C-alpha positions as CSV (number, residue, x, y, z in Angstrom):
1,M,0.0,0.0,0.0
2,K,1.4,3.4,-1.0
3,F,0.4,5.7,1.8
4,K,1.7,8.8,-0.1
5,Q,-1.1,8.1,-2.5
6,F,-3.6,8.5,0.3
7,A,-1.9,11.6,1.6
8,R,-2.1,13.4,-1.8
9,A,-5.7,12.4,-2.2
10,F,-7.0,13.3,1.2
11,A,-4.9,16.3,2.5
12,P,-6.9,19.0,0.6
13,I,-10.3,18.0,1.8
14,V,-9.2,17.2,5.4
15,G,-7.9,20.8,5.5
16,I,-11.4,22.0,4.4
17,A,-13.0,19.9,7.1
18,L,-10.7,21.2,9.8
19,A,-11.4,24.8,8.6
20,A,-15.1,24.2,8.7
21,A,-14.9,22.8,12.3
22,V,-12.9,25.7,13.5
23,A,-15.3,28.2,11.9
24,G,-18.2,26.5,13.6
25,C,-16.8,27.0,17.1
26,D,-18.3,29.5,19.5
27,G,-17.0,33.0,18.9
28,A,-15.5,32.3,15.5
29,T,-16.4,34.5,12.6
30,I,-17.2,32.7,9.4
31,K,-15.6,34.2,6.3
32,L,-15.6,33.4,2.6
33,N,-12.9,34.7,0.4
34,D,-11.7,36.7,3.4
35,E,-15.0,38.5,3.5
36,E,-17.6,38.3,6.3
37,G,-20.5,38.8,3.9
38,K,-23.1,41.4,3.4
39,K,-26.9,41.6,3.3
40,L,-28.5,40.7,0.0
41,S,-29.7,44.3,-0.4
42,D,-26.1,45.5,-0.3
43,L,-24.8,42.9,-2.8
44,D,-24.0,44.1,-6.3
45,L,-25.5,41.6,-8.8
46,S,-24.8,43.7,-11.9
47,G,-21.4,42.2,-12.9
48,A,-20.5,38.9,-14.6
49,P,-22.4,35.9,-13.1
50,P,-20.4,33.6,-10.8
51,E,-19.0,30.2,-11.9
52,E,-18.7,28.7,-8.5
53,L,-20.9,28.5,-5.4
54,V,-19.9,28.1,-1.7
55,M,-22.4,27.5,1.0
56,A,-21.3,27.7,4.7
57,G,-24.0,26.9,7.2
58,P,-27.1,24.9,8.0
59,D,-29.4,26.4,5.4
60,E,-30.6,25.3,1.9
61,V,-29.7,26.6,-1.5
62,Q,-31.7,25.8,-4.6
63,V,-29.8,26.5,-7.9
64,T,-31.6,27.2,-11.2
65,Q,-29.6,27.5,-14.4
66,G,-29.7,30.9,-16.1
67,D,-27.4,33.5,-17.8
68,K,-27.8,36.2,-15.2
69,L,-27.3,36.1,-11.4
70,A,-30.5,36.4,-9.3
71,I,-31.0,35.7,-5.7
72,T,-34.1,35.5,-3.4
73,V,-34.4,34.3,0.2
74,N,-37.3,32.8,1.9
75,G,-38.0,30.1,4.6
76,D,-37.9,31.0,8.3
77,P,-37.9,34.8,8.6
78,D,-35.4,34.9,11.5
79,A,-33.0,32.6,9.6
80,A,-33.5,34.6,6.4
81,A,-32.6,37.8,8.1
82,K,-29.2,36.4,9.1
83,M,-28.2,35.4,5.6
84,R,-25.1,37.0,4.2
85,F,-23.4,36.9,0.8
86,T,-20.1,37.4,-0.9
87,L,-19.3,37.8,-4.6
88,K,-15.6,37.8,-5.5
89,D,-13.4,36.3,-8.2
90,G,-16.2,34.4,-9.8
91,T,-17.4,32.8,-6.6
92,L,-20.8,33.4,-4.9
93,G,-20.6,32.8,-1.2
94,I,-23.6,32.2,1.0
95,L,-23.4,32.1,4.8
96,R,-25.4,32.8,7.9
97,E,-24.3,34.9,10.9
98,G,-23.4,32.5,13.6
99,K,-22.1,28.9,13.5
100,L,-21.8,26.6,10.6
101,F,-23.8,23.8,12.4
102,D,-26.2,26.0,14.4
103,R,-29.7,25.5,13.1
104,D,-31.1,28.0,15.6
105,G,-33.8,25.7,16.9
106,G,-34.4,24.1,13.5
107,K,-35.0,27.4,11.7
108,V,-33.7,27.2,8.1
109,A,-33.6,29.8,5.3
110,V,-34.0,28.7,1.7
111,V,-31.9,30.7,-0.8
112,H,-32.9,30.5,-4.5
113,V,-30.0,31.3,-6.9
114,T,-30.2,31.7,-10.7
115,M,-26.7,31.4,-12.3
116,P,-24.9,29.5,-15.1
117,A,-24.4,25.8,-14.4
118,P,-21.7,25.8,-11.6
119,K,-18.2,24.7,-12.3
120,G,-17.6,24.4,-8.6
121,V,-19.8,23.7,-5.6
122,V,-18.7,23.6,-1.9
123,M,-21.0,22.7,1.0
124,A,-19.3,23.4,4.3
125,G,-21.5,22.8,7.3
126,S,-24.8,20.9,7.8
127,G,-26.9,22.6,5.0
128,K,-28.1,21.4,1.6
129,I,-27.4,22.5,-2.0
130,V,-29.6,21.3,-4.8
131,S,-28.6,22.1,-8.4
132,A,-30.4,20.8,-11.5
133,T,-27.1,20.4,-13.3
134,L,-23.4,21.3,-13.2
135,A,-20.9,22.5,-15.8
136,R,-19.4,19.8,-18.1
137,T,-16.2,20.0,-16.1
138,A,-17.1,20.4,-12.4
139,K,-15.9,19.9,-8.9
140,V,-18.0,19.3,-5.8
141,T,-16.8,19.4,-2.2
142,V,-18.8,18.4,0.9
143,A,-17.1,19.2,4.2
144,G,-19.2,18.5,7.2
145,S,-22.6,16.8,7.5
146,G,-24.3,18.6,4.6
147,L,-25.8,17.3,1.4
148,V,-25.3,18.3,-2.3
149,E,-27.7,16.9,-4.9
150,T,-27.6,17.2,-8.7
151,T,-30.6,15.9,-10.5
152,T,-29.4,15.8,-14.1
153,L,-25.7,15.5,-14.9
154,D,-24.3,15.4,-18.4
155,G,-20.6,16.1,-18.3
156,D,-17.1,15.3,-19.3
157,S,-15.6,15.1,-15.8
158,L,-16.7,15.3,-12.2
159,E,-14.3,15.6,-9.2
160,L,-16.1,14.8,-6.0
161,N,-14.6,15.2,-2.5
162,I,-16.4,14.3,0.7
163,A,-14.8,15.0,4.1
164,G,-16.8,14.0,7.2
165,S,-20.3,12.5,7.3
166,G,-21.8,14.5,4.4
167,S,-23.2,13.1,1.2
168,Y,-23.7,13.6,-2.5
169,R,-26.5,12.4,-4.7
170,G,-26.4,12.6,-8.4
171,S,-27.9,11.1,-11.6
172,G,-27.2,11.3,-15.3
173,K,-23.9,10.5,-17.0
174,V,-20.3,11.6,-16.8
175,T,-17.3,10.6,-18.8
176,A,-14.7,10.6,-16.0
177,L,-15.4,10.5,-12.2
178,D,-12.7,11.2,-9.6
179,L,-14.1,10.6,-6.2
180,T,-12.6,10.9,-2.8
181,V,-14.2,10.1,0.6
182,A,-12.5,10.8,3.9
183,G,-14.7,9.7,6.9
184,S,-18.2,8.2,6.9
185,G,-19.6,10.2,4.0
186,A,-21.5,8.7,1.1
187,A,-21.9,9.2,-2.6
188,A,-25.3,7.8,-3.8
189,L,-24.7,7.6,-7.5
190,D,-26.7,4.5,-8.4
191,A,-28.4,6.5,-11.2
192,L,-25.1,8.0,-12.5
193,R,-23.3,6.2,-15.4
194,V,-19.6,6.9,-15.8
195,D,-17.1,5.7,-18.4
196,T,-14.1,5.7,-16.1
197,A,-13.8,6.1,-12.4
198,K,-11.0,6.6,-9.9
199,V,-12.2,6.2,-6.3
200,S,-10.3,6.7,-3.0
201,I,-11.9,6.0,0.4
202,A,-10.3,6.4,3.8
203,G,-12.7,5.4,6.6
204,S,-16.2,3.9,6.5
205,G,-17.6,5.8,3.6
206,G,-19.8,4.2,0.9
207,V,-20.0,4.8,-2.8
208,A,-22.3,3.3,-5.5
209,F,-22.4,4.1,-9.3
210,T,-22.8,2.4,-12.7
211,S,-20.0,1.8,-15.2
212,D,-19.1,-0.4,-18.1
213,G,-15.5,1.1,-18.3
214,E,-12.4,1.2,-16.1
215,V,-12.8,1.5,-12.3
216,D,-9.7,1.9,-10.1
217,A,-10.4,2.0,-6.3
218,T,-8.1,2.7,-3.4
219,I,-9.6,1.8,0.0
220,M,-8.2,2.2,3.5
221,G,-10.5,1.2,6.3
222,S,-14.0,-0.4,6.1
223,G,-15.4,1.6,3.2
224,E,-17.3,0.0,0.4
225,V,-17.5,0.8,-3.3
226,K,-20.4,-0.8,-5.3
227,V,-20.3,-0.8,-9.1
228,K,-23.2,-1.8,-11.3
229,G,-22.6,-2.8,-14.9
230,R,-19.7,-4.6,-16.7
231,A,-16.8,-2.4,-15.5
232,R,-13.2,-3.7,-15.4
233,C,-12.5,-3.2,-11.7
234,K,-9.1,-3.0,-9.8
235,V,-8.6,-2.4,-6.1
236,S,-5.7,-1.4,-3.9
237,S,-6.7,-1.8,-0.2
238,M,-5.8,-2.0,3.4
239,G,-8.4,-3.0,6.0
240,S,-11.8,-4.6,5.7
241,G,-13.1,-2.4,2.9
242,R,-14.6,-3.9,-0.3
243,L,-14.9,-3.2,-4.0
244,V,-18.0,-5.0,-5.2
245,C,-18.5,-5.3,-9.0
246,E,-20.7,-7.5,-11.2
247,T,-17.5,-8.7,-12.9
248,P,-14.3,-10.2,-11.3
249,V,-12.1,-7.7,-9.5
250,E,-8.4,-7.5,-9.8
251,N,-6.5,-7.0,-6.5
252,A,-3.6,-4.6,-7.3
253,D,-2.0,-5.3,-3.9
254,P,-2.6,-8.9,-3.1
255,D,-0.3,-8.9,-0.1
256,D,-1.6,-5.8,1.6
257,G,-4.2,-5.9,4.4
258,D,-7.3,-8.1,4.4
259,A,-9.7,-6.0,2.4
260,T,-11.7,-7.9,-0.1
261,A,-12.3,-7.6,-3.8
262,E,-15.2,-9.6,-5.0
263,P,-17.9,-9.8,-7.7
264,S,-21.5,-9.1,-6.6
265,N,-24.2,-11.7,-6.8
266,T,-26.3,-9.6,-9.1
267,P,-27.0,-11.4,-12.4
268,G,-25.3,-9.9,-15.4
């Protein structure tokens, strides 16, 4: 097992998770792009629309595709009044005054954003982002316990990073998938078909998707990767984790650990 491979894969999103945890502590000020954010009424929406979206907090963001940026806020009035925004270097930031994981007694604001299909989406905290689609080349990061959902994907490549107990749900098709999970997070991609996939899991996370192409998985811990279809699967593993495919799985490191590589019992 090449531990440097894990370090390169997981270091960036572990850093994001630690930053989110620190920002969520009592007395900490949440900032995006070094800005604390401003009220929606004070935000200048007249410039070029953003390409990326960052949500920090416990609230919900609904993204609709459009050429011009538009934002409305509803939901709980108290939570909505605390929403703050940043717009800098092509990134729209959405946050709430207070802590990342503080739902304020269950009160949640719902932010409706119209923008071009995002090239980047970051969910830091316990909130939720729903976007109908993403750009053809896109990156999604979930740091914390939040959820990102994409209902209709049609892209060339998707880089997906999950740190913590958060999750991502997606459907559609992507040519290349690069997926990393650090922790107990999950990627429910049963309705997503990919041509090639590179998957790295450290911890107890779970991943499921469909492929008839090449799948290369690296697993450290008890995580599980399930692949539907006739993919050619290869695994490098340490621990009790599993790569389960409908075709025979090649073990790239047969002498490392006790993780299993096995075909599923699903009829082909």
